VOTIGU-857173 format. One record per residue (C-alpha): residue number from 1; residue in one letter; x, y, z. Coordinates in steps of 0.02 Angstrom, whole numbers, plus 32768, in hexadecimal, padded with zeros to 4 digits. Example, Ala and Ser with C-alpha at 12.3 -4.5 7.8 and 13.67 -1.06 7.14 Angstrom:
! VOTIGU-857173
[node 1; a; [8267; 7F1F; 8186]],
[node 2; s; [82AC; 7FCB; 8165]],
This chain:
! VOTIGU-857173
[node 1; x; [5EDF; E0DA; 6AA4]],
[node 2; x; [5F58; E099; 6A1F]],
[node 3; x; [5F6D; DFF6; 6A7E]],
[node 4; x; [5EB1; DFD8; 6A7E]],
[node 5; x; [5EA6; E001; 69C5]],
[node 6; x; [5F35; DF87; 69A3]],
[node 7; x; [5ED9; DEFB; 69FE]],
[node 8; x; [5E39; DF20; 699D]],
[node 9; x; [5E99; DF21; 68FA]],
[node 10; x; [5EE9; DE7A; 691F]],
[node 11; x; [5E42; DE2E; 6951]],
[node 12; x; [5DF4; DE6E; 68B0]],
[node 13; x; [5E89; DE25; 6853]],
[node 14; x; [5E70; DD7A; 68A2]],
[node 15; x; [5DB8; DD7B; 6871]],
[node 16; x; [5DE8; DDB3; 67C2]],
[node 17; x; [5E69; DD29; 67B6]],
[node 18; x; [5DE8; DCA4; 67E5]],
[node 19; x; [5D6D; DCE3; 6762]],
[node 20; x; [5DF8; DCED; 66E1]],
[node 21; x; [5E29; DC39; 6707]],
[node 22; x; [5D76; DC00; 66E8]],
[node 23; x; [5D71; DC5F; 6644]],
[node 24; x; [5E1A; DC19; 660F]],
[node 25; x; [5DE4; DB66; 6632]],
[node 26; x; [5D4D; DB79; 65C2]],
[node 27; x; [5D8D; DBEB; 6539]],
[node 28; x; [5E4A; DBDE; 6537]],
[node 29; x; [5E84; DB2F; 6566]],
[node 30; x; [5E2A; DAD4; 64D7]],
[node 31; x; [5E88; DB41; 645A]],
[node 32; x; [5F2D; DB20; 64B2]],
[node 33; x; [5F0D; DA64; 64A6]],
[node 34; x; [5EEA; DA74; 63EC]],
[node 35; x; [5F89; DAD9; 63D1]],
[node 36; x; [5FF1; DA58; 6430]],
[node 37; x; [5FA4; D9CD; 63C9]],
[node 38; x; [5FD5; DA2B; 632A]],
[node 39; x; [6086; DA40; 636A]],
[node 40; x; [6095; D987; 6395]],
[node 41; x; [6057; D954; 62E8]],
[node 42; x; [60D4; D9CB; 6297]],
[node 43; x; [6163; D983; 62FF]],
[node 44; x; [612E; D8D2; 62D7]],
[node 45; x; [612B; D8F9; 621D]],
[node 46; x; [61DE; D937; 622C]],
[node 47; x; [6211; D89B; 628A]],
[node 48; x; [6236; D8FE; 6329]],
[node 49; x; [6214; D8B3; 63D4]],
[node 50; x; [61A0; D916; 6445]],
[node 51; x; [61F7; D97E; 64C9]],
[node 52; x; [61E9; D937; 657A]],
[node 53; x; [616B; D991; 65E9]],
[node 54; x; [61B7; D9E6; 6680]],
[node 55; x; [6107; DA08; 66C0]],
[node 56; x; [6078; D99B; 6684]],
[node 57; x; [5FF4; D9E8; 6614]],
[node 58; x; [5F6D; D9B9; 6693]],
[node 59; x; [5FC8; DA1D; 671A]],
[node 60; x; [5FE5; DAB0; 66A5]],
[node 61; x; [5F2C; DAB9; 667A]],
[node 62; x; [5EEF; DAAC; 672E]],
[node 63; x; [5F58; DADD; 67C5]],
[node 64; x; [5FDD; DB31; 675D]],
[node 65; x; [5F60; DB9E; 6702]],
[node 66; x; [5EFF; DBC4; 67A3]],
[node 67; x; [5F9D; DBF5; 6801]],
[node 68; x; [5FDB; DC61; 6772]],
[node 69; x; [5F3D; DCC6; 6756]],
[node 70; x; [5F19; DCDD; 6810]],
[node 71; x; [5FCA; DD19; 6836]],
[node 72; x; [5FC4; DD8A; 679D]],
[node 73; x; [5F19; DDCD; 67CD]],
[node 74; x; [5F52; DDEF; 6880]],
[node 75; x; [5FEB; DE4F; 6843]],
[node 76; x; [5F87; DEB3; 67C4]],
[node 77; x; [5F02; DEDA; 6846]],
[node 78; x; [5F86; DF1A; 68BF]],
[node 79; x; [5FD6; DF88; 683A]],
[node 80; x; [5F2B; DFC6; 6805]],
[node 81; x; [5F02; DFFA; 68B7]],
[node 82; x; [5FA2; E061; 68C2]],
[node 83; x; [5F7A; E0BB; 6820]],
[node 84; x; [5ECA; E0DA; 6861]],
[node 85; x; [5F0F; E11F; 6905]],
[node 86; x; [5F78; E19C; 68A3]],
[node 87; x; [5EED; E1CF; 682C]],
[node 88; x; [5E5D; E1DA; 68A8]],
[node 89; x; [5E34; E290; 68C6]],
[node 90; x; [5EAE; E2CA; 6840]],
[node 91; x; [5E46; E296; 67A8]],
[node 92; x; [5DAE; E305; 67A0]],
[node 93; x; [5D1C; E2E4; 6814]],
[node 94; x; [5D05; E22B; 67EE]],
[node 95; x; [5CC8; E1BF; 687D]],
[node 96; x; [5D23; E11F; 68AC]],
[node 97; x; [5CBC; E0AB; 6840]],
[node 98; x; [5CC5; E118; 67A4]],
[node 99; x; [5D7F; E137; 67B6]],
[node 100; x; [5DA1; E07E; 67CF]],
[node 101; x; [5D3F; E053; 6731]],
[node 102; x; [5D97; E0D8; 66C9]],
[node 103; x; [5E43; E0A4; 6708]],
[node 104; x; [5E1F; DFEE; 66DE]],
[node 105; x; [5DE6; E01F; 662E]],
[node 106; x; [5E82; E089; 6612]],
[node 107; x; [5EF1; DFFC; 6652]],
[node 108; x; [5E9A; DF7D; 65E2]],
[node 109; x; [5EBA; DFEA; 654A]],
[node 110; x; [5F6E; E017; 6575]],
[node 111; x; [5FA9; DF71; 65BE]],
[node 112; x; [5F47; DEF4; 6555]],
[node 113; x; [5EF0; DF35; 64B8]],
[node 114; x; [5F79; DFA4; 6470]],
[node 115; x; [600B; DF29; 6486]],
[node 116; x; [5F9F; DE99; 6446]],
[node 117; x; [5F74; DEF7; 63A7]],
[node 118; x; [602C; DEFA; 6379]],
[node 119; x; [6065; DE56; 63C9]],
[node 120; x; [5FCD; DDE6; 63E9]],
[node 121; x; [5FD4; DD4C; 6457]],
[node 122; x; [6005; DCA9; 6401]],
[node 123; x; [5FDE; DBF5; 6433]],
[node 124; x; [6060; DB6B; 643F]],
[node 125; x; [60AE; DB34; 6399]],
[node 126; x; [60C1; DBE9; 6361]],
[node 127; x; [6165; DC45; 6370]],
[node 128; x; [621B; DC1F; 6354]],
[node 129; x; [6274; DBF7; 63FA]],
[node 130; x; [630C; DC58; 63BB]],
[node 131; x; [62A8; DCF9; 63AD]],
[node 132; x; [624E; DCEF; 6454]],
[node 133; x; [62C2; DD6F; 64A5]],
[node 134; x; [62A8; DDEC; 6419]],
[node 135; x; [61EC; DDD1; 6417]],
[node 136; x; [61E0; DDE6; 64D3]],
[node 137; x; [6249; DE84; 64CF]],
[node 138; x; [61E0; DED2; 6445]],
[node 139; x; [6140; DEAA; 64A1]],
[node 140; x; [617E; DF01; 653E]],
[node 141; x; [61B8; DF96; 64D7]],
[node 142; x; [6108; DFA4; 6492]],
[node 143; x; [60BE; DF8F; 6540]],
[node 144; x; [612D; E016; 658C]],
[node 145; x; [6109; E08C; 64FA]],
[node 146; x; [604E; E06E; 650C]],
[node 147; x; [604D; E094; 65C7]],
[node 148; x; [60BA; E12F; 65B0]],
[node 149; x; [6049; E16E; 6524]],
[node 150; x; [5FAE; E151; 658E]],
[node 151; x; [5FFB; E1B7; 661C]],
[node 152; x; [6028; E240; 659E]],
[node 153; x; [5F77; E243; 6559]],
[node 154; x; [5F2B; E250; 6607]],
[node 155; x; [5F9F; E2E0; 6632]],
[node 156; x; [5F70; E338; 6590]],
[node 157; x; [5EB9; E323; 65BB]],
[node 158; x; [5ED5; E36D; 6668]],
[node 159; x; [5F2C; E406; 6620]],
[node 160; x; [5EA4; E420; 659C]],
[node 161; x; [5E0F; E40F; 6613]],
[node 162; x; [5E03; E4C5; 6646]],
[node 163; x; [5E0F; E506; 6594]],
[node 164; x; [5DAA; E488; 652F]],
[node 165; x; [5D3B; E42F; 65AD]],
[node 166; x; [5D37; E377; 65DD]],
[node 167; x; [5CEE; E333; 653A]],
[node 168; x; [5D5F; E38F; 64C0]],
[node 169; x; [5DF9; E375; 652D]],
[node 170; x; [5DD6; E2BA; 6530]],
[node 171; x; [5DC4; E2B3; 6473]],
[node 172; x; [5E66; E313; 6456]],
[node 173; x; [5EC6; E2A8; 64D3]],
[node 174; x; [5E7F; E20B; 6484]],
[node 175; x; [5EB5; E245; 63D9]],
[node 176; x; [5F66; E263; 6418]],
[node 177; x; [5F69; E1B4; 6462]],
[node 178; x; [5F2F; E164; 63BF]],
[node 179; x; [5FAB; E1C5; 6352]],
[node 180; x; [6041; E1A4; 63C1]],
[node 181; x; [6017; E0EB; 63D6]],
[node 182; x; [5FFC; E0D7; 631A]],
[node 183; x; [60A7; E125; 62F8]],
[node 184; x; [60FC; E0B4; 6377]],
[node 185; x; [60A8; E017; 6333]],
[node 186; x; [60DB; E044; 6281]],
[node 187; x; [618E; E05F; 62B9]],
[node 188; x; [619F; DFB9; 6314]],
[node 189; x; [61C6; DF1E; 62AC]],
[node 190; x; [613F; DEA3; 627A]],
[node 191; x; [614E; DDF0; 62BB]],
[node 192; x; [60EB; DD66; 6266]],
[node 193; x; [6127; DCB6; 628A]],
[node 194; x; [6080; DC5E; 6274]],
[node 195; x; [6097; DBBF; 620B]],
[node 196; x; [6038; DBC4; 6169]],
[node 197; x; [5FD9; DB24; 6191]],
[node 198; x; [5FAA; DB54; 6244]],
[node 199; x; [5EEB; DB50; 6259]],
[node 200; x; [5EAD; DC03; 624B]],
[node 201; x; [5E15; DBDD; 62B6]],
[node 202; x; [5E81; DB9E; 6346]],
[node 203; x; [5EF0; DC39; 633B]],
[node 204; x; [5E5C; DCB0; 6338]],
[node 205; x; [5E02; DC5B; 63C9]],
[node 206; x; [5EA0; DC55; 6431]],
[node 207; x; [5EBD; DD0F; 641A]],
[node 208; x; [5E08; DD37; 6441]],
[node 209; x; [5E14; DCCC; 64DF]],
[node 210; x; [5EB6; DD22; 6513]],
[node 211; x; [5E65; DDCC; 64FE]],
[node 212; x; [5DC8; DD8F; 6557]],
[node 213; x; [5E30; DD58; 65EE]],
[node 214; x; [5E78; DE07; 65FD]],
[node 215; x; [5DCB; DE53; 65E7]],
[node 216; x; [5D86; DDE8; 6675]],
[node 217; x; [5E1B; DE12; 66E4]],
[node 218; x; [5E18; DECF; 66CE]],
[node 219; x; [5D5A; DEDE; 66D0]],
[node 220; x; [5D4F; DE7D; 6773]],
[node 221; x; [5DDA; DEE1; 67C6]],
[node 222; x; [5D93; DF88; 678D]],
[node 223; x; [5CDF; DF65; 67C3]],
[node 224; x; [5D01; DF01; 6860]],
[node 225; x; [5D89; DF74; 68A4]],
[node 226; x; [5D1A; E00C; 6886]],
[node 227; x; [5C88; DFBA; 68DE]],
[node 228; x; [5CF0; DF85; 6974]],
[node 229; x; [5D3D; E033; 6985]],
[node 230; x; [5C95; E08C; 6974]],
[node 231; x; [5C47; E018; 69F5]],
[node 232; x; [5CD6; E038; 6A6E]],
[node 233; x; [5CC4; E0F5; 6A58]],
[node 234; x; [5C08; E0EA; 6A77]],
[node 235; x; [5C22; E083; 6B14]],
[node 236; x; [5CA5; E0FF; 6B51]],
[node 237; x; [5C2E; E192; 6B37]],
[node 238; x; [5BA2; E137; 6B92]],
[node 239; x; [5C16; E112; 6C24]],
[node 240; x; [5C45; E1CA; 6C31]],
[node 241; x; [5B92; E209; 6C28]],
[node 242; x; [5B5D; E1D6; 6CDA]],
[node 243; x; [5BFE; E21E; 6D22]],
[node 244; x; [5BDF; E2C4; 6CCA]],
[node 245; x; [5B2C; E2C4; 6D06]],
[node 246; x; [5B61; E2AB; 6DBB]],
[node 247; x; [5BE0; E337; 6DAB]],
[node 248; x; [5B57; E3B3; 6D7F]],
[node 249; x; [5AE6; E381; 6E11]],
């Protein structure tokens, strides 16, 4: 059972990666090119020679991007299927498609939206190379805190269901999530290394594109995995039906 779910999750992840690649080519890569052009102009104004390319920009924007998002999507799809396997049957009476959609939404909030509110994605030309380790560490601290708080909120909701009902329990658990996340984000240091003359439009569009890529990825995984699992369950029930009928003859 888990093995089949894992395969479905990885297939959904591959499909999600391909759609994300298409979105990135249209919405993200033009902003990256503009950011690189800004960086090159800034280096030229300082009299600094451009750094040699280890991998050409053309490769980065084509096969490199495709490989990266497909591998990432496959891994995320596999992990998603394992979480689904654990939650299925333990989280209320949700069917496969509904549970898959809700899990994808929760993951999008915990893994993408919350960390990006505190530490949003930045294009090339932004960020001091000497602080990259600190910035990466703080982002993963925020990511881990977000996931842990989401798990805490879901457990609180489960414990409150019998007493307050599904609607009220969800509101209370959501309020706990928001309060805890707000406190954590206020406690973590602020990082702003955006040059004052960097085009605000390029920065905004890059961040919207980065968020859009994650939205495409998680939406595709959540909907496609749920559909594949529901279809497999329906086919399994139909296959059992004739056997059960013969048994009663």
